[in-house]
C-alpha positions as CSV (number, residue, x, y, z in Angstrom):
1,M,51.2,72.1,16.8
2,A,48.7,69.3,16.2
3,V,45.8,71.6,15.6
4,N,45.9,74.0,12.7
5,Y,44.0,76.9,14.1
6,D,44.9,79.0,11.1
7,Q,42.9,76.6,8.8
8,E,40.1,76.3,11.3
9,I,39.7,80.0,11.7
10,Y,40.0,80.6,7.9
11,N,37.4,77.9,7.1
12,G,35.0,79.0,9.8
13,A,35.3,82.6,8.7
14,I,34.6,81.7,5.1
15,K,31.6,79.6,6.1
16,G,30.4,82.5,8.3
17,G,30.3,84.9,5.3
18,T,33.6,86.6,5.2
19,T,35.7,87.2,2.1
20,P,38.9,85.2,1.8
21,A,40.8,88.5,2.4
22,L,39.0,89.2,5.7
23,A,39.4,85.5,6.7
24,T,43.1,85.9,6.3
25,L,43.1,89.1,8.4
26,L,41.2,87.3,11.1
27,V,43.8,84.5,11.2
28,A,46.5,87.1,11.4
29,Q,44.6,88.9,14.2
30,S,44.2,85.6,16.1
31,R,47.9,84.8,15.8
32,H,48.8,88.3,17.0
33,E,46.3,88.2,19.9
34,T,47.4,84.8,21.1
35,G,51.1,84.9,20.6
36,N,50.8,82.4,17.8
37,Y,48.4,80.3,19.8
38,T,50.8,79.9,22.8
39,N,49.2,82.1,25.5
40,N,47.2,80.9,28.5
41,Q,43.9,82.0,27.1
42,T,44.3,79.8,24.1
43,K,45.4,76.9,26.1
44,T,42.8,77.1,28.9
45,N,39.9,78.8,27.2
46,L,40.3,78.2,23.5
47,N,40.0,82.0,23.3
48,L,41.5,82.7,19.9
49,F,40.8,86.5,19.8
50,G,41.3,87.7,23.3
51,F,37.5,88.3,23.8
52,K,36.2,89.1,27.2
53,Y,33.1,87.2,28.4
54,S,29.9,88.7,27.3
55,P,26.5,87.5,28.6
56,N,25.0,88.8,25.4
57,R,26.8,86.2,23.3
58,T,26.3,83.1,25.6
59,Q,25.4,80.8,22.7
60,F,29.1,80.6,21.9
61,N,31.1,81.8,25.0
62,K,31.2,80.8,28.6
63,K,32.9,82.5,31.6
64,G,36.6,81.7,31.6
65,N,39.6,82.8,33.6
66,I,39.5,86.1,35.5
67,S,41.3,88.9,33.6
68,P,43.8,91.4,35.1
69,E,41.1,94.0,34.9
70,G,38.8,91.9,37.2
71,D,36.3,90.8,34.6
72,Y,36.4,87.4,32.8
73,Y,37.8,86.2,29.5
74,A,35.5,84.2,27.3
75,K,35.9,80.5,27.2
76,F,35.0,78.4,24.1
77,D,34.4,74.7,23.5
78,T,35.8,74.7,20.0
79,A,37.8,76.9,17.6
80,N,34.7,77.2,15.5
81,D,32.8,78.6,18.5
82,A,35.5,81.2,18.9
83,I,35.3,82.4,15.3
84,Q,31.5,82.3,15.3
85,N,31.5,84.5,18.4
86,Y,33.8,86.9,16.5
87,L,31.5,86.9,13.5
88,L,28.5,87.5,15.7
89,W,30.3,90.5,17.2
90,L,31.0,91.8,13.8
91,S,27.6,91.3,12.3
92,T,25.6,92.7,15.3
93,K,27.6,95.9,15.7
94,K,27.1,99.0,13.5
95,S,29.9,100.2,11.4
96,N,31.0,103.8,10.8
97,E,29.7,103.3,7.2
98,G,26.1,102.6,8.1
99,G,26.0,98.9,7.8
100,N,27.4,96.3,10.1
101,R,31.1,95.7,10.8
102,L,31.2,92.5,8.9
103,Q,30.1,94.2,5.7
104,E,32.6,97.0,6.4
105,F,35.5,94.6,7.0
106,N,34.6,92.4,4.0
107,K,35.7,95.3,1.8
108,L,39.3,95.0,3.0
109,K,42.2,93.4,1.2
110,A,44.2,90.6,2.9
111,N,47.3,92.8,3.3
112,D,45.4,95.9,4.4
113,T,46.5,95.6,8.0
114,T,46.6,99.4,8.5
115,T,42.9,100.0,7.8
116,F,42.0,96.8,9.7
117,A,44.0,97.9,12.8
118,N,42.7,101.4,12.7
119,K,39.0,100.3,12.4
120,L,39.5,97.8,15.3
121,K,41.1,100.6,17.4
122,G,38.2,102.9,16.5
123,Y,35.8,100.3,17.8
124,G,37.7,99.9,21.0
125,Y,38.8,96.3,20.3
126,Y,42.3,96.7,21.7
127,G,44.3,99.1,23.9
128,A,47.8,98.9,22.3
129,E,49.2,101.5,20.0
130,V,48.0,101.2,16.4
131,K,51.5,101.0,15.0
132,D,52.3,98.1,17.3
133,Y,49.1,96.3,16.4
134,I,49.8,96.8,12.7
135,R,53.4,95.4,13.2
136,G,51.9,92.4,15.0
137,L,49.4,91.7,12.2
138,N,52.1,92.0,9.6
139,A,54.4,89.6,11.4
140,A,51.5,87.2,11.8
141,L,50.7,87.3,8.1
142,T,54.1,85.8,7.4
143,R,53.3,82.8,9.6
144,I,49.9,81.9,8.4
145,K,49.4,78.3,7.2
146,I,46.2,78.0,5.2
147,V,45.1,76.2,2.1
148,A,42.8,78.9,0.8
149,F,42.5,78.4,-3.0
150,Y,42.3,74.6,-3.1
151,N,39.8,74.2,-0.3
152,R,37.5,76.8,-1.6
153,N,37.8,75.7,-5.2
154,K,38.4,71.9,-4.8
155,M,35.7,71.0,-7.4
156,A,36.9,73.5,-10.0
157,V,40.5,72.4,-9.6
158,N,39.7,68.7,-9.8
159,S,37.5,69.3,-12.8
160,S,40.2,71.4,-14.6
161,V,42.8,68.7,-13.9
162,G,40.3,66.0,-15.2
163,I,39.5,68.0,-18.4
164,G,43.2,68.7,-18.9
165,L,44.0,65.0,-18.7
166,V,41.2,64.1,-21.1
167,L,42.5,66.7,-23.6
168,I,46.0,65.4,-23.3
169,G,44.7,61.8,-23.9
170,I,42.7,62.9,-27.0
171,A,45.7,64.8,-28.4
172,T,48.0,61.8,-27.8
173,Y,45.5,59.5,-29.5
174,L,45.2,61.8,-32.5
175,Y,49.0,62.1,-32.8
176,I,49.5,58.4,-32.6
177,K,46.7,57.7,-35.1
178,K,48.1,60.4,-37.6
179,N,51.6,59.0,-37.4
180,K,50.8,55.3,-38.0
């Protein structure tokens, strides 16, 4: 696959205010919803989460293909538009905990597919059995290809490597000077 949707979703989610753990769960969810990015909605509508068209979120989605239920799937111009639509949905909907869903989901750990799936089911996000959705999320987690730590901490990693090289250089210089 030429496009790394995993990385695009992860980066877009992080930029949109999710924790790295939630960003990872969203990548797993997208893989599960799209059959690892191979279904028709991904190919024709760039719909990475199975969203239906909503006129309330028109800044990101357009009317795509007709669904089996007679309504329309959402169509997106970019992968980033798809993730921003999802984040808009999370941040504008109330959670069961009193805040919004984005705040609620940001408390999850990356491997907490059970809580994530149960919360999504409680919000009417999917119609499948919870156990099947959890199984799909867990399978998707094993396929995710993201560079999470380095991309988020590039400056810190590069600085640490630089400092380490300077220290090695100083130690080598002192060792050579002492043994002359």
